[in-house]
N, C-alpha and C positions, 0 to 999 in steps of 0.2 A: 583534640576533638578529632573525632578518625572521618576524612572525607568518605563521601557516599555517593553516588549517583546511580541513576537507573535510565534503564529502556523500558518504554511500556506498550509495544504493538500488539494491535488488535489481530487476533486469527481471522481475518476476512476474507481472506485470499492469498495471491502468491508472495512470496516473502518482497516486501521494496529495497531498492535501493536506499533508498532514502534513510530504511531503518538501519541499513547498515550504516551509513554516512554518521548518522545522530550516533549510533554506538559506538565509534568509531571514537570520536570528541570526547562522548562519555569515558569511555577506556580510559583514552589518553591521559586526560583532566586525575581522573584518578586514581591511575600510573604516576604520574606524578609527584603525590603529592603522600604516595603509599597508602593510597586508600582500599577503598569494594566498588564493585561496581556490580546494580544488581539487574535480573532482569524481570520484569515481573506482565504476566499478559491480562490484555485488559478484555474479557470476552463478557463485559454485561451487554453488547448486541447479541442476544441467544440468537435473532433469528438467521444472523448472517455469520456468528463465529461457527468453527468447525476444528477436531482433534487434528485432522490431514492438515490445515491451516498454519496451526501450531507446529504441528512437528518438522511441517517444511521449514518457517521459520528457525527451529531451534539450528536444524542443519543445515542449513543454508550458512547461517552466522558461523555455525563452528568447520565450516568450509573455507570460509575467511579466513580463520585462525582469531577471529572478536571471541574472547573468554570472558566469562562471569563468574561472577565467586558466590550469588546467593542465585534460586529460581526454581523453576515446578520439578526442574529436572534433580536439580543437584541439593534442592534442601538451602536449609539456612535455620536460623534466630527467629526471623520476622514474618514465618508463612501463616497460612498457604501464600501462592503465588501465583495464583490463578483469581482474579477479582471474585468471578462466580461462586467461589468457595470464601467467600470474605463476605457474604450478605449482613449477616450479626451484626458486626462494625458498620456496616454502616444505617444498618435501622436504627441503632442506638443514637449515630453521629446526628440524623436525622431530629431524633428528637429532642439532643440539647438545641439546636438551631430553633427548634420551634418556640421552645422554654424558653431561651435568649431574644428569643422576637427576631430571630435573622432568616427565619422561612415560613410560609406559610401554604397552606391547603388552596391549590385552582382548581374550581370546577368547568370551566372556560370549556364548550366545546368546538372541536375544528373547525367547524361552518360559521363560528362567531370571531374565534382568531384569524380567518381567513377574511372574511368583511372588515376585523379589525385594518387588517395589515395593504387591504387593497387602499384605504381609504386615506392611511397616512401615507403609503406611494403617491397616491394621485394630488397629493397637499403637502407634497414633496419633503415628508417629515423623515426622522431617522425611521425605522420600523421595530414596535419595542411595545410588549404589554406594557397596557395602559395602568396595569394595577386594581382591575375590577374586582378581581376576589378579596381584596386588605380588605374591604368595607364590610363583610361577611361577620356575623356575630358568632361567638362561639355557639350559640342554640341553631343557629342556621346552620354552622358547619356540618354539626353533630348530626343535624336533619337530613342533611344531604346526605352523608356518609352511611346512616341507619337505611335511607333508600335506597344506597346501593348505586349513587351516582358514583363515576370514575372519575379519577382527581387524580393531579401530579401535588409534586411539593416545588413552590420555586422558590429561588433566595429573594428576599427584598433587598433592595437596592436604594438608596440614598435618592431623593427627588433632587437635589443641588449637589455643588461642590467637583473639587477633583481630584482622583487619585494620583500620588505619588509614588511612584518605587524607582529603587536605581537596579540598571541594568548593568552587569557584570562586564559586558561588551561593547552597551550605547549610551550608559549614562542614563541622565536623569531622564524617568518618562512620565508624561500628565496623562493622562485619559479622563474628561468627563464624565461624568456619573449618566449624565443627560445621554451619553451615546453610549449606554451600558443598557442592557435587556434584562430582566428579570426573570433569570436562567431558571430551567427548569433543572432543579437536581435529586429527583426521585420519578419515576417516570410513573405510569397508573399499573403497570405490573411489577409495583414493588423493586424492582432496579435502580441501582442508582446508574446518573450519568457519569461522564467522563469528569465532572467539572467536581463533583462531590468525592466520587470512588477516591481519583487521583490526589484531591488534598487528602484525604484521611490516609491511604495506603501511605505516600509520603510520609507523612506524620510519624504513622505507627513504625515504619521501616527505616527510618532515623535519618530521610536523605537529608544532606545538607548543602547540597547545588542541584538544580531543577537546569538543567542543559537541554534545547530542545527549541524546533522549528520557528522563526517568525509570525509565523499563522498563530501562534499562542499569543503574541502581545496585547490584543486586544483582552483575552480572555483572562490577564493577568490581575487586574482589579475584581473579577470574581472573587479567584482563589484568594486573592489577600483580605477580601471581605470576610469569605470560609475561615480564614485562619482566627481573624478576628473574634465570630461567633462563635467558634471552640477556644477562644484564650490563648490560643497555639503561636508560637512564634515560627514567622516563615522563614522558610532556606533564601538561600539566593537565587535571585533567575540570572540565568541568561539565554537571549534566543538569537540563534545562529541561523544567519542566510540561507533562503530555499536553494534546491539546485534546481536548475533551469535548462530548458529545452534552449538550441539555437537560436530560436525568435524572441528568446527571453522571459516566454509563460515559463509556468509553474510545469516541473518535469512531470509529464503523465504519461500512461502508456499509449494514447491515440497516436505518440507525436516519437516518440522513444521506447526501447525496450527497458523496464524497469524493474522487472524479477530480478534479483538475484539468482536464481534456479537458470535464466534465460544465458547469463555470463558463463556457466556452470557447461551448459550443455552446448554453446558453441565454443567452448576451444580455450577460453582467454583462464591462466593462472590466477588463483586467488589473492598470493601476493601482490600481482599489479592492480588487480581490481580495486585492493584496501588501499595501496598507497597514490592508486586515480581520485580514490574520494578523499585521501589526506590532504593532495595538490587542490581541491576544487576549495579549499576552507582555510589552509593553514600555506608558510611557508617555511622551511626550516631558515636558523640565522643564517647558515654557511649557501644558504639557496641551492642547495643542491635539493635535484628533482626525483631522483630515487632513492627512496629511505624505507626502514622497516617499521613497524608499529613500535618496537621498543628504544626506537631512533626519535621517533614523533613524541613518544610520551617523555622523555629524557630530558627534552627542549622546549617542552609545551607551554607555552604563555595565551590565554586566551585571550587575550588583550590583542595577540598579535595576529588574530582571525582577521581575514577580511570582512567586511559589511555589503563587497558587492556579492551581486548574483551570479554564483557560478556556475556558467553553461556545461554541462553534461555536452561534452564530445564524444561520439562513439570513435570516430577516426581516430584522435587522441589517445582516445584507451589503447585502441590497437597497436598503434605508434607503440607507446608505452611496454605495453603487453611484448611487442617484439624486441625492444629492449630487453628484456627480462629472459627471452629464448635465448638471447644470444652472448650475454653478460651477465644477466647472473644466477644460468642453470646451467652444467654439465652437459656433455651430448648425452652422456648416461641419466640424468636427470629429465629430459626433454624426449628421448625412447621412454623412462621407463612411464612418464606421465602421460605420455599419447598413447601409450598401452594402455594403461588404468582409465582412459579419459571412454574412447572407442573401439582402440583396436583390443579389448580384451574379448579373451573367448566364449564369455558367456553374453557380451554382446552380437559377436559375428554368427554365433549359433540361432541368433532369433530371426537373422538377416538371410540365413542361407535360407532354412524351407520357403521364405518366398519368392528367391530368386532362383533356385535350384531346378525347379519348370521350364525356365530363360536360358540355359545355361547349354552351351555345347563345348566352349571350354572355361581353365581359370581365369582366362584374361575376360570374358565376360562379365565376369561378377562385379569389379571394382567400377563399371559405367555404369551399371542399374541401381548399387548400392551410393552411392556420390552422395547423392542426394541426402542421406541420411547423416553424411558426415560432414556437411558443410553447413555454413551461416545463412545465407540466402542463395537461391538458386537463379541464374539467368536465363529470361528469356523473352521472347518477343509479345507485348502486350496483345498484339491481337490475336494470340492461341487463345487468352483466358475467357473467352464468350464462351466458344466452344457450341453446341447445338441450341444457344442459347442467345436472345439478343440483348446487346452490351446493358443497357438500360440491368435488365433481369440477371444477367450474372454480379452487375454490382449488389442489387438487391438480394441474392440469396448469397454473397460473401458475407453482407453486413450483416445478416441474419445469423448467419452461422459462427459469427465473430460473437454477435452474443449473447447465443444460445453456448457457446464453449465457455461464456464467462463462467456459464451456470453451472454447468458439470461435477455431480457430485465423488463421482470417479472417471479417471481417466484410462480406459479401455477399451477394448477391440469392438463389447458389444454395446456399450454404449454409446460407443460412436456412431456406428451402426441404426441403431435405434432412433439417436439424435437425426441423422440426415434423411432417415424416412419419414420423421415425423414433419420435417421441413417440406420433402416431396410432398407428404400429402395436405400438407398446411395452403400450399400454395398449388395445388392441386395440378401438378408437374408429375413426369415418372422419375423415378431415381436415377433412372441413366441419364436423363435430361441436365441434372442440376450437378455428377459430380466431376465432370470435362470442366469444369472452371477449377475447382479444387486438387484435382491431379497437377492442373500446371500451377500453382499458387504454390502449389508445396514441393512438388518434385522441376517443376521447370519443364516438363513433357505431358502432351496427351496421351502419351501410354509411357505406365509404369510399373512399380510393384504393386501387388492390391493396397488400396488406399486407407483402407481404415486399420490395416497392421499397420500400415509404416505410420499414420497419426499415433496410434498407441506408441511406437518407438520412440517419435521425435519427441514424444511429452508435449504439454498443452503448451508452456511459453515457445518454442523456439514454430511452432503452428499456429499457434495468435498471430506473433508476428510477422509470419510468412504471408498468412489474409487479410494481413492491415497493409501490408506492403503492396501487394495486388490490391488491393482498392487506392491507394494512392498510384501505382502506375495507370490505374485507370480513370483516376481522377483530372492527372496531367494530361491524358488523349483527349481528354474531353468526353469520356467516355462512361464520365462516375455518376454519384450521386450527386446532386448540386444542393445547396444547402436549403431550400424551397422542398425537394424533394427527399433530403433525409428526416427532414421536420415530419414530412407527411410519413415519409417509413418508420418514424419513430411512436404515431399514434396509432397507425395499425400495427404494428409489433403487439404494444401493447394490448390492445384487445386482441388479438391473436394468439399471443406469446408469454404474458402477464407480464410483470417490472423486469427490467432488467437489472442487471450491477455492473455499476460503476467502478 
């Protein structure tokens, strides 16, 4: 048997360090046993998926040196490797489950489901579907379908008993079926949900080991039930501990930069980032702190992984990165990489037109351009308010953070339009709302043209600096309170539409 692992990111945002973390351990496991790792794009959420996000995922993983054997970019014998191109497989699979009695159509409206959930919470019950549509006769189902009523397909869950399965890392896991919901496996638009698509793809792509995050433990009974419905042997499962913020909460962009591209743009070397991710869950037998992917793979034993929630500490990552610069790279390597990073003619040539009107000598250039090369600029929090009250400054910074998450293309024109939209919506002048952003991004009230600077910095550095500015305001007592944030969230939904988390 050839060991085959996979990673299956969704192209719905910036490439997450959690994706790299999972990719690293899937790769190490596959390489240890002479196997293969597959990259599959799970793009069934058509409203949020984008080609730009997929491209960013692939390029960021390649930057880290985490390679794969099959995928949408390089092909393979078990493609296509995008789920949106595999709908015929899922349609056939749904019919097999219905015929075998493992799935059924559900016509319940959102209103009924919301009311059901509300009552279950009031009664301190586990919120789950009550199987209402299981009682529909074949004639009733056909009548509703002919009438054009919207429906989904759900997985039929046993009423009682326990699902037991073996976890390669945790041993025997037992979950009562009463705690498992009748999962939707095909949405009303005909697209499968993660649960159906991942099981079908894992089987057809001959995945032998599913190594994923611990948040999927409670979903494993559903997946095992799907395998039973198809008459397939399930793969081995291993659920890794999730990366954590210093406060032990799940790693999130609200408290830590989570985009791989942030670390690339901030000047980290990829070997150090991968090394640090490896340290998050694994210790080499000889206890060394600095190691390559190859060295980790050659010694890898999944049972040596720690089950404790690994704390992602940027200060420790910077310490490790410094060791790489001093101990693992030659001076020539450091210089070459620094030039490739941001000291290259192409990047400097983009800055020069912005700085030239303000230059009197060459020495004026570097102070002006410094914030474009920094990770996070230093400044006094009092500068953030500008011409606004501090409460309003926090408000427009937060609105901009949410709006910037929704930007389809990051360029000067789009950024200019976005900030003008915020000014118009909040009934303010553009020159009133820009000062907080000058400070948040550059550390100064006067800087190079803002929109051009934002375009050069890129989305990950800009969003991180805005979040840090909001944190500074909160610490100073001038930020948004929990009550104020909830009020703003409702106001934002009315004025700007839904957020992207």
